C-alpha positions, 0 to 999 in steps of 0.5 A: 395181051394174054399175062405171061405164064406165072414163075414158081418164084411169083406162085410161092409169093402167091401162096403166102396171101390169103386170097390165093386157093391154091398154088402149083410151084414149079412141079415136075413129073415123069413117067418111065422117062416120059415128062408128063410136067416140067416146071409147072406153075399156076395160081388159082384166086378164091372166088374164081371159076377158073379152066385149065385147059390145053391139047391132049397130052399137055398134063392136065390130068397129071397137074390134077393128079399132083394137086390131089395126091394121088402122084408125087412130083419130083420137085416143086411145091404144091399149096392149099389154103397157104399150106404145103401138101406135097407128101400128103396122102388124098385123104389129108388133103380133102381135109384142107379142103379141097376135093375133085371129080374125075373124067370117067365118073367114080361111083358105087353103082350098086349103092343108092344115090343117098348112100353115095353120097355119105361116102365121101365124108366117111373117107374122112376118118377111119373109124366112121367107114365102120358105121353103116348107120346114117346119121341125121345131119349127114342125111340133112346134108345130102338130101339138101345136095341132092334137092339142089341138082334136082335129083332128090327123087332118085335117092333111094335108086341104086346109083348105077340106074342113073343116065350119065348125066344124072350120074355127073350130078352125083359125083358133083353132089357128093363132092360138096359133102365135105363142104370143100373150099375149092372143087376141081372138076375134070371135064363135066361137060364131057359126054353131055348133051346140051341141055344138060351142059347148061345145067351143069354150068348153071349149077357151078355159077350158083354154088361159086356165088355161095363161095365155093372156087372151082379149078375147071379141065375142060374141052368143050370151049364153049362150055369154058368160054361162058363160065370160066375167068380166068383160063390157063393154058397148058402145053406139053407139061408147062404152063405157056398162057393165063388170062381173060377168055377174050385175051387167051382166045386170041393168043397166038401161042395159044392158037399155035398149041392147038392148031399145031397138034 
């Protein structure tokens, strides 16, 4: 049996627990009268690979955008490592150890792969944006991550010349430059061939073993079921179920949400 959706009060309590990396307590967000999120609550335990799934239009990406400061919810609160972040800028949230990737990769196509790696940490401080030279410690970390993802040999290539799968790996590698505690991935398997999907999953597992917590939006259920535990399910702007892969897969409420849509 899948656990009941987490209430906002329970999440508020969980946010004060050192084992909770991320807590979303009863947030609501609308756009021009259309309700995208309604009293939505969830929490992510430190050290997990947590999935956020649901039919198209269920509010997953809006949830991501609220967590990362791109949208501001009308009500509710969000905590990163116990710190309330509603009203903070995306750059402030990054400083708290949270990074994300996007459904459509956001890379600087004319910049080299190595230069793309430096951008995330340069954005953390205003002054560093005007520093042209790549510092030794920056290059060392960037090259280490590029080697981990198997694309170090492409370091001097324009990012736009990479394959779609390689661009996905570059975006994930760049997100790790600031040494985040939690990484949010928006459809990391989307558009990839099976070999590349397996490679991404292996990288996520290895990074998780090193202490990185993940929250992942994904429509590829094979990817989710083999990689993520727990799984949180959204439908029509709220959380309807959460639990282990097996419990979620067999939950009639979840089946109805997918099959009904």
